[in-house]
C-alpha positions in Angstrom: -18.2 -16.0 158.1 -17.2 -12.5 159.8 -18.4 -14.0 162.3 -16.4 -16.7 162.5 -13.1 -15.1 161.6 -14.3 -12.0 164.7 -14.6 -14.6 167.1 -10.9 -16.5 165.8 -9.2 -13.0 166.3 -10.5 -12.8 169.9 -9.6 -16.1 170.6 -6.7 -16.0 169.7 -6.1 -12.4 172.2 -7.3 -14.1 175.0 -4.3 -16.7 173.9 -1.9 -13.1 173.7 -3.1 -11.7 177.1 -2.2 -15.7 178.7 0.8 -15.7 177.2 1.8 -11.6 178.5 1.3 -12.5 181.7 3.3 -16.4 181.3 5.8 -14.9 179.5 7.9 -16.2 176.7 9.6 -15.3 173.5 12.9 -16.3 171.7 13.6 -13.0 170.1 17.1 -12.5 171.0 18.3 -10.9 168.3 15.4 -8.2 167.9 16.9 -4.7 168.0 15.4 -2.6 171.8 12.6 0.3 171.4 13.0 2.2 174.7 10.1 4.1 175.7 9.3 6.3 178.0 8.8 4.1 180.9 9.2 0.8 179.2 11.2 -1.2 176.9 10.3 -3.4 173.6 11.5 -6.2 171.5 10.6 -5.9 167.8 11.9 -7.8 164.3 14.2 -5.6 163.1 12.8 -5.6 159.5 10.2 -3.3 160.8 9.7 0.3 160.8 9.4 2.0 164.2 6.4 5.8 164.3 7.2 6.7 168.1 3.3 7.9 168.5 2.3 9.9 172.1 5.0 11.6 173.9 5.8 10.7 177.1 3.5 12.8 179.5 5.4 12.2 182.5 8.7 12.0 181.0 11.0 14.6 180.1 12.1 12.0 177.3 10.8 8.7 175.3 7.4 8.6 174.2 4.0 6.2 175.7 3.2 4.7 172.4 4.5 3.2 169.3 3.7 1.6 166.5 6.0 -1.2 164.1 4.7 -1.6 160.7 5.9 -4.8 158.7 8.1 -4.8 155.5 4.9 -3.4 153.1 2.5 -2.3 155.0 0.9 -5.7 155.7 0.9 -5.6 159.2 0.9 -3.1 162.4 2.3 -3.6 166.3 1.1 -1.2 169.1 2.4 -0.4 171.8 0.3 2.0 174.8 2.5 1.7 178.0 2.9 4.9 179.9 3.6 5.7 183.5 0.0 5.6 184.7 -2.8 5.7 183.5 -4.0 7.4 180.2 -5.5 7.4 177.2 -4.6 6.1 173.7 -5.9 8.9 171.1 -3.0 7.6 168.6 -5.6 4.3 168.2 -9.1 6.0 168.7 -11.5 4.8 166.5 -12.6 7.3 163.5 -16.0 7.3 163.2 -16.1 8.8 159.0 -14.0 5.8 158.3 -14.0 3.1 160.6 -16.4 1.4 162.7 -16.6 -1.4 165.6 -16.7 -5.1 164.6 -16.4 -6.7 167.9 -16.0 -5.5 171.6 -15.6 -7.6 174.9 -15.0 -6.6 178.1 -14.2 -8.7 181.0 -13.1 -8.2 185.1 -11.0 -10.3 186.6 -10.1 -9.2 190.5 -8.6 -5.1 189.8 -8.0 -5.8 186.5 -10.3 -4.2 183.4 -9.9 -6.2 180.2 -10.9 -5.0 177.0 -11.3 -6.6 173.6 -12.2 -4.7 170.3 -11.9 -5.3 167.1 -12.0 -2.5 164.6 -12.6 -2.6 161.0 -12.1 -0.4 157.9 -15.1 0.6 156.6 -13.9 0.2 153.0 -13.1 -3.8 154.7 -9.4 -2.5 153.5 -7.9 -3.6 157.3 -9.0 -4.7 160.8 -7.3 -3.3 164.2 -7.5 -5.5 167.3 -6.9 -4.3 170.5 -6.1 -5.6 174.4 -6.7 -2.8 176.5 -5.5 -3.1 180.3 -7.0 -1.2 182.8 -6.1 -1.5 186.6 -7.7 0.2 189.6 -4.1 0.9 190.4 -4.4 3.9 188.0 -2.5 1.7 185.2 -3.0 1.3 181.4 -1.4 -0.9 178.7 -2.9 -1.7 175.3 -1.2 -3.5 172.6 -2.7 -4.1 169.0 -2.1 -5.6 165.5 -3.7 -4.4 162.3 -3.8 -6.4 159.5 -6.1 -6.7 156.1 -7.3 -10.6 156.1 -6.8 -13.3 158.5 -4.2 -14.7 155.9 -1.8 -11.8 157.0 -3.1 -12.1 160.6 -1.9 -15.8 160.8 1.5 -15.4 159.2 1.9 -12.6 162.0 0.3 -14.2 164.6 3.7 -16.1 166.4 6.0 -12.7 165.5 3.0 -10.7 166.9 2.9 -12.9 170.6 6.9 -12.4 170.9 6.4 -8.6 170.0 3.9 -8.4 173.3 5.9 -10.8 175.4 9.0 -9.0 175.3 7.7 -6.0 177.4 9.1 -4.4 179.7 7.8 -1.8 181.5 9.5 0.4 184.7 8.9 3.1 186.8 11.1 6.0 188.7 
């Protein structure tokens, strides 16, 4: 059963990536979060927690967490000017383990899909990490406690992902 859930999550994350590259979204009423090198829209009831200070900017952050009311779900984005290491989402070997991982190479892109599970089974974190030969990196993530919560927030998460706008100097 757990393997089926993980396969569904992996498939859903593939859809997230495809939807991101196609572009869509109807989140016009959402507030805009301004990172060091990106903007992203998020649901107005979510709490924003900036995380990693921008490495190549005097102002703003390269990553942020967006937490649903009651902590049911959590969205994540890491979008630095160039590449970088999203240490704020690194696996904690004391409390977490890899549940699944898949790496795909598409032209100059390396896309890594990862699902991390809490050892006490209290949550899962699913990440899509995209790196390019042009020294860029983009990571999206969603944290949820079970498939029901994932399904509840999936469409909102896709809108969140699609609202990202990256910029440079």
